[in-house]
C-alpha positions as CSV (number, residue, x, y, z in Angstrom):
1,M,0.5,7.8,-24.1
2,P,2.0,4.3,-24.8
3,K,-0.3,1.5,-23.8
4,K,2.3,-0.6,-22.2
5,L,4.1,2.1,-20.2
6,I,3.2,1.9,-16.6
7,P,4.9,4.7,-14.6
8,E,6.9,3.6,-11.6
9,N,4.8,5.6,-9.1
10,F,1.5,4.7,-10.9
11,C,-1.5,3.7,-8.7
12,S,-4.6,2.1,-10.2
13,A,-6.9,3.1,-7.3
14,P,-8.2,6.4,-8.7
15,F,-9.0,4.8,-12.0
16,L,-11.0,2.0,-10.5
17,N,-11.9,2.9,-6.9
18,L,-14.0,5.5,-5.1
19,Q,-14.5,5.9,-1.4
20,V,-17.7,7.6,-0.2
21,S,-19.2,8.4,3.2
22,K,-21.7,10.8,4.7
23,D,-22.3,14.4,3.7
24,G,-20.7,14.0,0.3
25,L,-17.3,13.1,1.7
26,Y,-15.1,11.0,-0.6
27,G,-11.6,10.0,-1.5
28,P,-9.8,7.6,-3.9
29,C,-9.3,4.6,-1.7
30,P,-9.6,3.2,1.9
31,H,-6.2,4.6,2.9
32,T,-7.1,8.2,1.8
33,P,-10.7,8.5,3.0
34,N,-12.9,11.7,3.1
35,L,-10.3,13.9,1.4
36,W,-12.8,16.0,-0.4
37,Q,-16.5,16.9,-0.3
38,N,-19.0,16.9,-3.2
39,K,-22.7,16.6,-2.2
40,F,-23.8,15.6,-5.7
41,S,-23.9,12.1,-7.2
42,I,-21.3,9.4,-7.1
43,K,-20.7,10.0,-10.8
44,D,-20.1,13.7,-10.1
45,K,-17.5,12.7,-7.4
46,W,-15.9,10.2,-9.8
47,Q,-15.5,12.8,-12.5
48,S,-14.5,15.6,-10.2
49,E,-11.6,17.9,-10.7
50,E,-9.9,16.5,-7.6
51,M,-10.0,12.9,-8.8
52,Q,-8.8,13.9,-12.3
53,K,-5.9,15.9,-10.9
54,L,-4.8,12.9,-8.8
55,R,-5.1,10.6,-11.9
56,N,-3.0,13.0,-13.9
57,N,-0.3,13.1,-11.3
58,F,0.0,9.3,-11.3
59,L,0.1,9.2,-15.1
60,Q,2.9,11.8,-14.9
61,N,4.8,9.6,-12.4
62,K,4.3,12.1,-9.6
63,K,4.1,11.1,-5.9
64,D,1.0,12.9,-4.8
65,S,1.4,14.2,-1.3
66,Q,-2.2,13.2,-0.4
67,C,-1.0,9.6,-0.7
68,K,1.6,10.0,2.1
69,R,0.6,6.7,3.8
70,C,1.6,4.6,0.9
71,W,4.8,6.5,0.2
72,D,5.8,6.2,3.9
73,E,5.0,2.5,3.9
74,E,7.1,1.9,0.8
75,K,10.0,3.9,2.2
76,N,10.0,1.7,5.3
77,G,9.8,-1.6,3.4
78,T,6.1,-2.3,3.9
79,P,4.1,-3.4,0.8
80,S,1.7,-0.5,0.4
81,L,-1.9,-0.6,-0.7
82,R,-0.7,0.9,-4.0
83,Q,1.7,-2.0,-4.5
84,R,-0.8,-4.6,-3.3
85,L,-3.4,-3.4,-5.8
86,Q,-0.8,-4.3,-8.5
87,K,-0.6,-7.9,-7.3
88,F,-3.4,-9.6,-5.4
89,K,-3.4,-13.3,-4.6
90,G,-0.5,-13.8,-7.0
91,T,-2.1,-12.2,-10.1
92,Q,-0.7,-9.2,-11.9
93,N,-3.5,-6.8,-12.9
94,V,-2.1,-3.3,-13.3
95,K,-1.2,-3.9,-17.0
96,K,-4.7,-5.2,-17.7
97,V,-6.3,-2.2,-15.8
98,F,-4.0,0.3,-17.6
99,E,-4.7,-1.0,-21.1
100,K,-8.4,-1.6,-20.8
101,Y,-9.6,1.3,-18.7
102,I,-7.0,4.0,-18.8
103,S,-5.6,4.3,-22.3
104,T,-9.2,4.0,-23.6
105,Q,-10.6,6.3,-20.9
106,Q,-13.3,3.8,-20.2
107,Y,-12.8,4.4,-16.5
108,L,-14.4,7.9,-16.7
109,S,-18.0,6.4,-16.8
110,Y,-18.2,5.1,-13.3
111,P,-16.0,3.4,-10.6
112,R,-15.6,-0.3,-10.7
113,V,-14.9,-0.6,-7.0
114,L,-16.9,1.4,-4.4
115,T,-15.5,1.7,-0.8
116,L,-18.3,2.6,1.6
117,I,-18.2,3.9,5.2
118,P,-22.0,3.7,5.5
119,G,-22.4,4.6,9.2
120,N,-21.0,4.4,12.7
121,E,-23.2,1.7,14.1
122,C,-20.9,-0.4,16.2
123,N,-20.9,-2.6,19.3
124,L,-17.3,-2.0,20.3
125,A,-15.3,1.0,21.6
126,C,-11.9,0.1,20.4
127,A,-9.0,2.0,22.1
128,T,-7.7,3.4,18.8
129,C,-11.2,4.4,17.4
130,S,-13.6,7.3,18.0
131,G,-17.2,8.2,18.1
132,Y,-17.2,9.2,14.4
133,F,-16.8,5.5,13.6
134,S,-18.4,3.9,16.7
135,S,-21.8,4.5,18.2
136,K,-20.6,2.6,21.3
137,W,-17.9,5.1,21.9
138,N,-20.5,7.9,21.8
139,S,-22.6,6.1,24.5
140,L,-19.5,5.8,26.7
141,I,-18.5,9.4,26.3
142,N,-22.0,10.3,27.5
143,Q,-21.1,8.5,30.8
144,K,-17.5,9.5,31.4
145,S,-15.1,12.1,30.1
146,Y,-12.1,11.1,28.0
147,G,-10.7,14.6,27.8
148,M,-9.0,15.6,24.6
149,F,-8.8,12.1,23.4
150,Q,-12.5,11.4,22.6
151,K,-15.3,13.8,21.8
152,Q,-19.0,13.3,21.2
153,H,-20.2,12.8,17.6
154,N,-23.7,12.5,16.3
155,N,-24.5,8.9,15.3
156,W,-25.0,8.8,11.5
157,N,-25.7,6.7,8.5
158,L,-25.9,7.1,4.7
159,T,-29.3,8.2,3.5
160,Q,-31.8,6.2,1.4
161,E,-30.9,8.5,-1.5
162,D,-27.2,7.6,-1.1
163,Y,-27.9,3.9,-1.3
164,K,-30.3,4.5,-4.3
165,D,-27.6,6.3,-6.2
166,I,-25.4,3.2,-5.9
167,V,-28.1,0.7,-6.8
168,D,-29.3,2.7,-9.8
169,N,-25.7,2.7,-11.2
170,S,-24.7,-0.8,-10.1
171,E,-24.5,-2.3,-13.6
172,T,-20.7,-1.6,-14.0
173,L,-19.8,-2.2,-10.3
174,Q,-17.5,-5.1,-9.7
175,K,-16.9,-4.8,-6.0
176,I,-18.4,-3.0,-3.0
177,E,-16.3,-2.7,0.2
178,L,-18.1,-2.2,3.4
179,F,-16.3,-0.6,6.4
180,G,-17.7,0.8,9.6
181,G,-18.7,1.0,12.2
182,E,-19.4,-2.7,12.1
183,P,-20.9,-3.5,8.7
184,F,-22.7,-6.7,9.8
185,L,-24.7,-4.6,12.2
186,N,-25.8,-1.9,9.7
187,K,-29.5,-2.6,9.0
188,P,-29.9,0.2,6.5
189,T,-27.1,-1.2,4.4
190,E,-28.8,-4.6,4.3
191,K,-32.2,-3.2,3.5
192,F,-31.4,-0.4,1.1
193,L,-28.2,-1.7,-0.6
194,I,-27.8,-5.5,-0.3
195,D,-31.5,-6.4,-0.7
196,K,-32.0,-3.8,-3.5
197,L,-29.0,-5.1,-5.5
198,I,-30.4,-8.6,-5.2
199,E,-33.8,-7.3,-6.4
200,K,-32.3,-5.5,-9.3
201,G,-30.2,-8.6,-10.4
202,T,-26.8,-6.8,-10.4
203,A,-25.6,-8.6,-7.2
204,K,-24.6,-11.6,-9.2
205,H,-21.6,-9.8,-10.8
206,I,-20.6,-7.9,-7.6
207,T,-18.1,-9.0,-4.9
208,L,-18.9,-7.9,-1.4
209,Y,-16.1,-7.1,1.0
210,F,-16.6,-6.8,4.8
211,N,-14.2,-5.2,7.2
212,T,-15.4,-6.7,10.4
213,N,-14.6,-6.8,14.1
214,G,-15.6,-10.4,14.1
215,T,-18.1,-10.2,16.9
216,T,-21.1,-11.0,14.7
217,F,-21.7,-14.1,12.5
218,N,-25.1,-13.5,11.0
219,T,-25.9,-16.9,9.3
220,K,-29.1,-15.7,7.7
221,L,-27.5,-12.6,6.1
222,L,-24.4,-14.5,5.0
223,E,-26.5,-17.2,3.3
224,K,-28.5,-14.5,1.5
225,I,-25.3,-12.9,0.3
226,L,-23.6,-16.1,-0.7
227,D,-26.7,-17.2,-2.7
228,N,-26.9,-13.9,-4.6
229,F,-23.5,-12.2,-4.9
230,K,-20.6,-13.2,-7.0
231,F,-18.1,-13.6,-4.2
232,V,-17.5,-12.5,-0.6
233,E,-14.3,-11.2,1.0
234,I,-14.0,-11.1,4.8
235,R,-11.3,-9.1,6.6
236,Q,-11.4,-9.6,10.4
237,S,-9.5,-7.3,12.8
238,I,-7.5,-9.0,15.5
239,D,-4.6,-7.0,17.0
240,G,-3.8,-9.0,20.1
241,L,-4.4,-12.1,22.1
242,D,-6.6,-12.8,25.1
243,E,-6.8,-9.8,27.5
244,Q,-4.7,-7.6,25.2
245,F,-7.3,-8.1,22.5
246,E,-10.1,-7.3,24.9
247,Y,-8.3,-4.2,26.1
248,L,-7.9,-2.9,22.5
249,R,-11.2,-4.1,21.2
250,Y,-13.3,-3.1,24.2
251,G,-16.6,-4.9,24.4
252,A,-15.4,-8.0,22.4
253,K,-14.5,-11.5,23.8
254,F,-11.4,-13.1,22.3
255,D,-12.7,-16.6,22.3
256,E,-15.9,-15.6,20.5
257,V,-14.1,-13.7,17.7
258,C,-11.8,-16.7,17.3
259,M,-14.8,-19.0,16.9
260,N,-16.3,-16.6,14.3
261,A,-13.0,-16.5,12.4
262,E,-13.2,-20.3,12.1
263,K,-16.7,-20.0,10.7
264,F,-15.7,-17.3,8.2
265,M,-12.8,-19.4,7.1
266,K,-15.2,-22.2,6.1
267,L,-17.6,-20.1,4.1
268,P,-18.0,-21.2,0.4
269,K,-17.3,-18.8,-2.4
270,S,-15.3,-16.5,-0.2
271,D,-11.9,-15.3,0.8
272,F,-10.9,-14.7,4.5
273,E,-8.0,-12.9,6.0
274,I,-7.0,-11.5,9.4
275,V,-6.0,-7.8,9.5
276,C,-3.7,-7.0,12.4
277,T,-2.8,-3.4,12.9
278,V,0.7,-2.9,14.5
279,S,0.9,0.0,16.9
280,L,2.7,0.9,20.1
281,F,0.3,-1.3,22.0
282,N,1.3,-4.6,20.4
283,V,4.6,-4.2,18.5
284,I,6.6,-5.9,21.3
285,D,4.4,-8.9,21.2
286,I,3.9,-9.2,17.4
287,E,6.0,-12.4,17.1
288,K,3.8,-14.1,19.7
289,I,0.6,-12.9,17.9
290,D,2.0,-14.0,14.5
291,N,2.7,-17.5,15.9
292,F,-0.9,-17.8,17.1
293,F,-2.2,-16.9,13.6
294,I,0.2,-19.5,12.1
295,K,-1.1,-22.1,14.5
296,Q,-4.6,-21.3,13.5
297,S,-3.7,-21.5,9.8
298,W,-5.3,-18.0,9.4
299,P,-3.9,-15.8,6.6
300,V,-2.9,-12.4,7.9
301,H,-2.1,-8.9,6.6
302,Y,-0.2,-6.6,8.9
303,N,-1.2,-2.9,8.8
304,I,1.0,-0.3,10.3
305,A,-0.9,2.2,12.5
306,D,-0.8,5.7,11.2
307,H,-3.3,7.4,13.5
308,P,-3.8,8.6,16.1
309,E,-0.3,10.0,16.1
310,Y,0.4,8.9,19.6
311,I,0.2,5.2,18.7
312,R,2.6,5.3,15.8
313,L,5.6,3.1,16.2
314,H,8.3,5.7,16.0
315,N,6.8,7.5,19.0
316,L,8.0,4.7,21.4
317,P,10.7,6.4,23.6
318,D,14.0,6.1,21.8
319,G,15.6,4.5,24.9
320,A,13.1,1.7,24.8
321,K,13.3,0.9,21.1
322,D,16.2,-1.5,21.6
323,K,14.0,-3.6,23.8
324,I,11.9,-4.5,20.8
325,V,13.3,-7.7,19.4
326,L,11.7,-8.7,16.1
327,P,12.4,-11.7,13.8
328,A,13.8,-11.1,10.3
329,N,10.4,-11.4,8.6
330,F,9.3,-8.3,10.5
331,N,12.3,-6.1,9.6
332,Y,9.9,-3.7,7.9
333,I,8.2,-3.1,11.2
334,K,11.5,-2.3,12.7
335,Q,12.1,0.2,10.0
336,H,8.9,2.0,11.0
337,L,10.0,1.9,14.6
338,Y,13.2,3.8,13.7
339,A,11.7,5.9,10.9
340,D,11.8,9.0,13.1
341,K,12.8,10.0,16.6
342,C,10.2,9.8,19.3
343,D,8.0,12.9,19.6
344,I,8.0,12.8,23.4
345,R,4.8,14.9,23.5
346,Q,3.0,12.1,21.6
347,W,4.5,9.5,23.9
348,Y,3.2,11.2,27.0
349,S,-0.2,11.5,25.2
350,F,-0.1,7.7,24.9
351,V,0.7,7.4,28.6
352,K,-2.1,9.8,29.6
353,Y,-4.6,8.0,27.3
354,T,-3.9,4.5,28.7
355,K,-4.2,5.8,32.2
356,M,-7.5,7.3,31.3
357,L,-8.7,4.1,29.7
358,D,-7.7,2.2,32.9
359,K,-9.5,4.6,35.1
360,N,-12.8,4.8,33.1
361,R,-13.0,1.1,32.2
362,G,-11.5,-0.6,35.2
363,L,-8.7,-2.0,33.2
364,S,-4.9,-2.3,33.7
365,F,-2.5,-1.4,31.0
366,A,0.4,-2.7,33.1
367,N,-1.2,-6.2,33.5
368,S,-2.6,-6.5,30.0
369,F,0.7,-5.4,28.3
370,K,3.2,-6.8,30.8
371,T,6.2,-6.9,28.4
372,L,5.6,-3.5,27.0
373,Y,5.0,-2.0,30.4
374,E,8.4,-3.4,31.7
375,A,10.1,-1.7,28.7
376,V,8.5,1.7,29.2
377,K,7.5,2.0,32.8
378,N,10.3,4.5,33.5
379,Y,8.9,6.8,30.8
380,G,5.9,8.3,32.6
381,Y,4.2,5.3,34.3
382,E,6.3,5.1,37.5
């Protein structure tokens, strides 16, 4: 295998990254979570047959079907996670990764990047989320039915043994990514992971990444992390403005998360970025949202929603798609809009779901998403 040969469809993720969650669920990256199950150690997961088969497929320049999200994004002109891993903040790193870890097989010892979904503790019940990832959703489902759209889940968290496995093998870790739930509210993660890494002394060479809803700015915790970890990355989710944001991120206040975003931006030894997920809810207003981010001088990455199916862009009624006017810099979003014909069953699921949200939460889809409503009101709303 030539050292300098990087196959066209190569992805560095399974050579560096492992995603883990409860009950031994794991996958190669944040975009392909919980693909497989192995209830043994992280090292066993890392050296599993499933991971090795995926690696071999990439080395043979194959497009593994399990990585459909990245292939679909690339097909529609969106920079995929696979591509972004090759170039981050202007630095090329695939060649370095390939030569140092892959051709020498150093990667087999242990992952360098660990992506954790440590629990479902969360203070929001976002419209596109579920009880599996949000304890708040579970509390609401106990009070009112959301039919086929939401079902009850047991609230959960990683065990002390899960955290200990990470801490005991943290010497080679370079980065830990914390998803949720809301990671800033997860007390076991602070007690059994963050504090233990600091006690062991390995925190100083580890970057901590937080995927946050932005409702919590824990000064004491952040000071402890900044004092002891190598670096901090904050990715804050904002998918709309004002009442649209509060409709989508139910339980959050737009002004408060904006204030916290400003605080995150000013943290030393850190990197901050907004993550905006583009879905049926906000696509028609995405230029307005983008202009707000520009005005705030906030860097932003746009994700394209891929689940639930009924919020995917192509499921906007075909007769309404021409009403979506996007500037040239969002042509890739337009490609997703026209990637497939609308599955009308999925569209009517969207209609039914928004009506259910309005009824159970005392909200108004029509008032919160006025422009979208005008474009689609004849497709099941009136």
